[in-house]
Every structure is written in structure tokens, then in C-alpha cells.
C-alpha positions, -999 to 999 in steps of 0.1 A, spaced: 99 32 -179 96 6 -152 95 20 -116 112 4 -87 91 -10 -59 104 17 -36 94 46 -60 61 30 -68 53 25 -31 62 62 -24 39 74 -51 12 51 -39 16 66 -3 12 101 -18 -21 90 -33 -32 74 -1 -25 106 19 -45 126 -6 -73 101 -6 -74 101 32 -75 138 33 -103 138 7 -123 113 28 -118 134 60 -127 167 44 -154 158 18 -170 127 32 -164 133 69 -151 98 72 -124 94 98 -122 58 110 -117 38 78 -95 65 63 -72 64 93 -68 27 89 -62 32 51 -36 59 58 -17 37 83 -15 6 61 -11 24 28 18 45 39 34 17 59 41 -2 26 67 22 15 82 27 49 89 -10 53 103 -12 18 127 17 27 137 -2 58 143 -33 38 167 -14 16 189 -10 47 184 -46 60 212 -60 82 208 -95 67 189 -114 40 165 -126 67 159 -90 78 153 -80 42 128 -108 37 110 -100 70 106 -63 61 94 -71 26 69 -96 40 56 -68 64 53 -45 34 33 -72 15 10 -77 45 4 -40 47 -4 -40 9 -30 -68 15 -45 -48 44 -47 -17 23 -64 -37 -4 -90 -47 22 -97 -11 33 -100 1 -3 -125 -26 -10 -145 -18 21 -145 20 13 -158 11 -22 -184 -13 -9 -197 14 16 -200 40 -12 -171 62 0 -153 56 -33 -168 55 -67 -160 26 -90 -137 48 -110 -118 61 -79 -116 26 -65 -103 9 -97 -76 35 -102 -60 31 -67 -69 -5 -63 -50 -15 -94 -19 3 -81 -23 -16 -48 -26 -50 -66 5 -42 -86 25 -35 -54 12 -68 -40 24 -87 -70 58 -69 -70 63 -76 -33 53 -113 -37 78 -117 -65 105 -100 -44 99 -121 -14 98 -154 -34 130 -145 -52 148 -135 -20 138 -168 -3 155 -188 -31 
């Protein structure tokens, strides 16, 4: 069953919240996890806003912001893995979800601009 980008981004945000909580409690890492929490949960929030866009331009703008947040989240995930806060297994699991969201959002933006 294929998930909508809105549903996928919500489930991704849940994973980000749990990961951030894990990094805070287990690893005592607060700075990077806060950045990750902000960008990772912002993806879905911007997609939800886009669903109520006032115009096509507004929709494209919100989806573009969601895409930028996904790219930023990708960065924080790679940094957390490179600094040994995430194991390779933990990283690959959530990173692949992030990349999938990026690809979905890129396709949505391209299609909306046509």
C-alpha cells in the first residue's frame, strides 16, 4: 500500500521525535538533536500547510520549504552518524525514509510547476 506524502511525513516526524528523545536521554546530546527535531518535524508541518494552500504558487512554496527541510534533516542525520551518535543500522533505516521523502517532494514540486 502506497502512503501519501502527508502520511509518510507524519510517520517520519514520529520517528524523529523518538530519535531526538533517545539522543537526549541516552547519549546526552542536545544541540544536534534539537536541530534534527526542528527540521525533521517541519517537513510534515509544511506539507500539511500546503494541503490548505490559497493558490498554486502557495502550494509550490510550501512544498519547496518541506523539501528544503528534508534536505536539512538529511544533513543532520549524516552528521549524527559521522560523529558516532547513530550506528550504521540506525542511520540507514531513518536516512532511507528521509531520502524517500526528498524524492517524493521533488516530484511533487516538479509536477506542480508544470
